[in-house]
Steps between C-alpha positions, in 0.01 A plus 500: 500500500208532258384181332615484136227437247442220252352624172399392152771727363804392700396167647680450832796726415428753774480241783816337361684834505393560860620159609828521306567827678483318832724222368774752417564569870825452689410151619513364144836646398684191627386309190748565225355672196139487618464862623634623167256279310212628712599863444537452124175305480318768698614777264396299194160417647435860604559618142276228365231582755490862387490398134215252551292770668548722197417217261173429681379844390566407138172393341652277233865402563680332213559125505863525613406721792223260607744208496755699701240611756396140553861379530560747783166485677458120517832419674423767763236273653748214511760730660264597780398139555866401520566770760192394699612136489836606637332695777292196588805274501682708763223419746332830590126552471534867404498508122326833463710753302446756778706288737742370242816688607467390861441145386818499294707631790376220723506214251834561330683453826389139528792282391266203449337675204816545290389250236177689431686829479759365257228352280320833500824680411535278195142580400574873521795456266289300253226764503752770427630311195146433377400866511818617336426267209146640476630857506755433230226372270296811558700819498215745465380668819222745423311773676147580391247769576182413685187683585498689830363306797231600750394334824148497641456418866124458477237394250438781252119547508509565126644152449195352672266739321620375164366152572174649618469717191604219269225282637225749576531818297734504206316391187315218673141623474447442127644145475326404825167614359567308177574175684193539723290561189627174346406319822149642512404531133226310325157378593630167624717652773275365774474155344860392451845578630734759343875484435744771390868430434726807527809463282808721464878508546679521834470830685184611318283491812292183443497403868419857602203513262367159607532596866311826449211317333511243782486768769203666328291184455603259776239636744228343284640146551528294816729250326806678365874453457804682357820305448819502291614192308856593380732309269564211739151415625453275801158366403424358843574834663293683235198275553527520877517880478192513274304268733607698807398835355167405339385293799641712780682197646840537659775400254631238743164320484488461120723193463306251286729224379551534125458804275209324328318457832552865585373613159186294558451660841526850353268421208240342728518792742450758220239302305201696629674826592598831337876549508760755388857375446809674362778269374802725452815435296432175312801394292388191309190334359545176695481685832169661397361165389546369854378812684182537294374159615427649843247752365151381400381662177141465619547745788285788378615860547851388593814681379855389419783737406836367381818690419786381279781623279435233239229529234465123466416475872243780472337325205489171692337671799226642279429184304243228569343452746537856629474705177638817654654824373864601457596847621830630359641747749632820344800717595426813701411810301751784528283702739485206739868417453583859590280485810663178625850633429455836673321349799820316593736791436316804628271570793149634459625850579766512227513465124762372263758777440489642150860397428411131560177488301654423161726220627209363704281480191778320311543248784125439517483445126770234529309330783221445246218509757631198691411561869784291645754682282368840609508396867856363470636806317329748733642307797846540347458872425372564854853422621680712241572871507220706343705650221471444128840333452449186712140464377619524139755229579215275617303576184795408279562179695147367455527471123191437290436134594159555657386728217581228247369209706343544847616157609704345777824571310428871496404494865832336587681803359307725737570275798871478413522875521331505842719215627833643395418833665466331841776528761702179535335384823150548355590293195584212733185554707282495189659189348427314826132509402573269206516220760121506549249320276275697268201676665655468847396737777841579651506598866704814562638368829634178345648687205688751714628226732633322191690812394648530848594132530690510171653838587355661187420801718640647820432786739560849366554819699176618653340153514513314828459152357559308181128429480416870484741540212340197338163675522658795322614272218155340479335842484738615230421201278132592534574864428677394181194287404709183473293318762132548571360558848302202629316460831482789746418498868234715665743789525563491126852360540599272212568144623566320171570552132440338162681496167347553159579188299685703235728646767548150645604376155753781479662445841508123445692552176742736677543264795580204276743703291683620812481156668322677786217245531451143374138390448415129493155366414368802309337378176648630174806624690815289479770510765770749400847416373666580834540183705607685813181613672484817713127514585272203442122516455320165473147535362245230429131422479341187643504321168875481444782421742796734483847367574816709505709409191822318588698729272450795734774584749320588825793555736500877438124563516412813706118460516259208458123532452246221449160569340252217451432165662664279237853636537737232625686648797878482441742402776618790714864393497521618138442865597797580721505874429127567514392835652122488445277192522124529450288187547184700575180293448706213361256217575742222400771612744555254785734472797758290316545771236659719769782254562841658435353849533787578738730488194350834387742703710423825312117472527335824615131441420302180548122484449303180558174693529201283411707180458253296706687169483800646680459413868856504633815702442838325510715583802776600257304810400692676775807490276349752257713776651395761242122440520305826540137400426329171592131467406318191631144636487231248397732200523444207738804584712402497871839532666825670402833327561725641771764585239283790378662699782829486303359711214654822626417698186132403493289814449151354432357182656145415388328193648149361552267513795591247772862455389737440792806723478836394646683655791809702416308769314713760676777407254291630208599862551435593136133389518263781395178313415347205690163365391350338695556401862235274652570616854348209693677249274848623589729383781557749783869531413415620151268772632753610762760556228256698291579841648854475358368540143598864481496508117143369477274736302201289391336245733184287494378333820227237532333431837266224389434210744534713812222297667586168336407204720839331462693800627556639845352848510758607754778417254323691223463799732876491560569488128273798438675696776841420351405602146350828623819581688706410193293724273569804715873456436480470119605855424517454122151350460300670223213257432308267734215265403306314770270202437254347749619706794220707654642447850839606370373814325276648769755653735799266481698694243558810706756639449557411135821597314451858379656397168191300391347636177252219416278306740255243364275299733302209353250254651540687828176679589530741793236721668669835434820665376770438767645809667855395411426567131524875571874459574581382144619835367660344187198288403398542132274197443262340751251215481281414799195282563246639751171382647362849441635846422449771762581867517800452732657256251507767231658754735786256565545419130463859387788603722755285311712769329614319181229235450428469126304174462235381747297178480231440761301178489191504721383154600204576724524157664385619842206679341401186308520295819261731684176337612224531243284681756755781534551788260872530417634842586680658208616858527579733214870589470572847367832547324575872490798726455598501866539119495824541303632268228736767357672265249243227435455429125321162488218403736349151483200442729363146481180448701359223281369315806394804696319831488657792313516763774747753355422854395760736357455857620645817347881491498525125556811316378627795294738301275304179441466450123415128499198377702399133519190404695304181557183479706180305548207699366245281675645591840577864428241773549510870545643479852385852575622661177297704254429194285586138440859427396612862533871448563613857437727401212475853364702619801820321395670788314772303313291199398573358152401129516222307673471122504183380669361155579143487634376177654141398562318243708433275200126575501425866440714659229329840526726605789807416296377701203406793725848499652667494159279783379593711803874439449468576129314825569764608754781427254329697225448793736865507610691790339789268401262258320688194636491176304259248653522121477259250657643155567794325661 
C-alpha cells in the first residue's frame, strides 16, 4: 500500500482516508453503527479532499471558501492523531500506514482492548457530525481550471544558466563600472577609505551587483569580507564572521566575550591595514551604527560597500565619518530584460517563436526590468505549453502592479502566480522552507529527509527510493526559479539552496495563512491566530531568550526546529505526534532535554548533530518504533544503548568516531546507511552479526588504533578478519569509505562486492594500487592515497569500465624518508590511449608533497573534461620530457576545465611561476580553450 501524502492543500485528509479504509474491515462490523459512520465519513472526506485540491489552484479564493477550507483541513490532523493514538493504545509497535490493515486484524481481536475501541467508535461518530455541520454551512463545491503541469527529473541547465547570466552577463557591466568608478574617483583615493551604499527595492539585483564588484576587486586586498545582515541581525554572529573573514581565523576561534570587545579586536586588527568589506542587506540605521564601529576611518585605500532597500539607511551609511556615495540601482533595460528572459526559456540553438514574441514583450513590460520578477515568470513559463493561449493567460494574471510601482507588493503578485501553478506536493515542499531563518544555507539532504519524514512526498513509478523522488522535487523548484542553487560539490552536483528574501516573505505569509508553519522568535512577526500548531520553528539570537507561548497547543505538532542558542528547549512530552525533530547544532541541548523522548511514538527523523553537550541517549529511545533517521554526528555520545537494536525501521544511523555500537544489529534489517564503524572499538559479537546487514548500501569504516598499546594486536587482527569476511557478503553495498586502514586496503578486500560504485580511502597510504581494484566492474568513483604513482597502477585503473571520477593523492613518504645521500628514483608515467579510462570525466591528481611525474600522451583519457592537479614545482623537473612542466595537457581531447595548484619550497618562487606559465601556455594552445584556475 502506497503511503498517503500530507499536503498544504488537504492537510492529513489522505492519510486519514487510507486509515479509515482499513477500519471499515470485517473485524470492526461487530460495533453497532460504527462501520456505517466510517463509510459515510469516508465518502464525505473524499469529496472534500478533491475539492480542497481544486481550491489550492485558485489564486485568490473568496473569504467564505478560505474559512471552509480551514474548517475541513484543520480537523484532518486531529483525526489522524486520534487514529494513531488508538493504534498505540492497542499495543502494537507497527503504526506505519503500510502495515495498518494487518495491525487492525491482529489488534481488534484482543478482548482486553474493548474500551479503547468503543471510545474510538464514539470519536468517529462525533467527527461525522462535525463534518456534516461544516458541509451544511458551505454548499458550494467548485471545480477550477489550472495550468498544465510538467515534471523535470533533472536540473534544467537553463535554470542554472539564468543565475549565471543574472550575475555575470545581463546588464551588469555598466552598473559595475559605475560603482567601481565611485570607489576609485578623486585625487584622495589613496589617502582615505571609500564607501558606496547601493540602494533599491527587493529583487533589483543589489546583492548581485555588490558581489560582482567584490569579485573584481577583492584580489587587491588581503583583508576582505562579504556578509549578509538581514532583518533579524545577530550582532555577535555578524562581528565574529567579520573578524573571521578579515583575519583568516577559524570562526570557532573568534569568541571574544562581549560585542564591544569583539568590535575593538576588529578595529585594532584593521587599524594599519587595507581592507575591503561588503555589508549586504542592512535593514535599519541602528544596525549600521553598531557595525561601522568595527571599521577604522583612518585605514587608507580601504573600501566598504553596503546594500539596503531603505534610503534612510543608505544616507546614514554615507554620512560622517565615512562621507560616501549613494548608488541607486536601476531596473534592467529592455534589451537586457529580453536577454535574461530568453536565456531561461530557450537554448542557445533556438529562438523565440514568432507567435510568442508579442506576448513575451507584453510580459517583459509588466516585469518593469525587475530581475527577480523576470526570473520567476520565466521559471513559470518554462513549465507551461509553448502556445499563445497559456502565455496570454499568464500575462493577464500579472496585472500592472510592477509597472505602477516596482515594489514588494508587485513582486508578490508575480510569486503568487508561480506558486499557484505548482502541483500540490510541490506547494507543500516549498512552504517547508519557511521554517528556516533568513539567509540560511539549506542543505538538500536535510530538506528532502524532512519531506520524507512528514510524508509530503513518496516514491513514484520509475524511482527506486523516496529520496530520489525528493531530488526530483528539489530540482523542479530550482527549475522554476523559486529556490536558488547554493553550494556544489566537485562534480557540480548541487548540495544546498538559498531563498531570496522576497520569496521567503511570500512563503511565510502563505504558511501562516494556511497554518502550515508557526514561527516563534522572529522580530516584527507575531504568532498567527491559530493556536493549534502543525510545524514549529523556534528562532532566536543570543541577545533574547525565546520561550514557546503558553497559548500554543503543541500536542499536534508534526515538526520541531530550533535555531539559535537562546531558545528555551520545551519538554518533549508536549509533542506526542512529532514526526521530525531537528536539534542540529543546538548548543544549549543537554541530556535531560531528551527525557520523555520515548513519548514521540510517531517520530521518524531525529538529528542531534553538533549538540556537543549531549553525551548519553536514554535507554527508552528504543521505543521510537517509527524512527528512520538518527544523526548523532559531532555530539559527545560515546556509546549507544542496547535498545537501539529495537529500531527495526531505522534506515540511516550516523555516529562519531570511537562510538561503541550495541550487539543485536542484525535486527536492523532496514538499515541502508551506517556511518561510521570504529572497527577496533566494537565487540566481536557486533562484528560477527555485521554480515547479516543485507540492506546496507553506504558504509564508513575506521581502523584507527590498530597498534594501540592498550589493545591486543591478536584481537584486532581477528576483528579485521571478521569485518573483511562480512564485507564480502554485503551484496547491496554501493559506497564504502575507509579511514586509517592501510593494512586493510592493501589486499584484504579481495573479493569486494561487485555492487560497489564508490570507494573512498582516506589517511591510508599504500605503495601501489591493489590488484583487487580491477574486479570492481561497477565502480564509478575512486579515491586512493599512494606513496608514488607507477605505470602499472594506471593500467589497473584504466581498465575499470565505468569509472567516472578518480582522485589520486600521492604522498611520497618513502621518497622523503630516503637518505640524503641517495637520489630518489622517480619515473615518468605515460598515460596514453591504450591505458583505457573509457568513461572517466573528472581526474584529480594531488602530488603536493611529491614530484609531478605524469605525462598525457595522444589519446589519453578521451572523455576527461575536468582536470585538477597539484604538484610541487621545486621538486618537479623535466624528467626526460622536451621541457620543464610539459604535462601533455593538449592531448586530453575533451578537456574543458583545469584547476591547478602549484607549490614551492618557500624560498625560490621562480619555479612556481615557471610552472604556472607552462600550464597557462598549454591551456591557451588547447583547441578547446579550457578555463584555467590557479588556487585551491
